[in-house]
C-alpha positions, 0 to 999 in steps of 0.5 A: 510522466505519473499522476496516480500512484498506487503503494500497497502498505502493510507496516513492513521494513519492506513497505517503508523504502517502498514509501520512500520509493512512492513519496520520491516519485510523486514529488518529481512528477507532481502525482497523487500518492495513495496508500492502501492498507488492507485490514485483516480479511476476517474483520470483512462482514463485521459491523462498523461499530464492532469493537474488535474493528474499531480497536485495530482501527484505531491503533493503525492509525495510531500507527500511521499517525505516528510512524508514517505520516511525519514521512509525507509532511513535505508531500501533502498529494497524500491519500491514506485508505484502509479496510477490511480485505483482500489486499492485492484484490482491492488493490488492483480494485482502486488502480483500475477505479481511479485510473492509476500509472503505478503500483509500488509494492515491496519485497520482503527481506529475504536476499537468498531467494530469487527476487519473484520469491520474494515476493508473497501471495498479495504481491503476486496478485496485484502481478497478475491483476493489475491494470497498470505498470508495477514496479518492486521494491527491494528493502 
């Protein structure tokens, strides 16, 4: 059913739940999985050699290698991408350019709120702009 799945990822409990769901769906359909993490938007105009950008990138890559990549050990068809950008808009651009079939977004863990209220600006942007279906995954 799915050939290309995108996961909007930040290092949170909600996104870890969405990661598990994304892996399961991708394995079930033998789909490609793109995990995208947006770095701080304020860094977007910095040179690639900027020490602050290099430090943040190294920290994020280390975090990915130690916390996330072990979950992907049995699934080789994944890519991890990142850049300093507006996360919601970038996810939608990537989905459009790769002709993704599905975007997964983790919901915040606020059980007292209605489901849609558990999305932040990024999640709402993706829901409004996505060129493909969006799956909301609770923690």
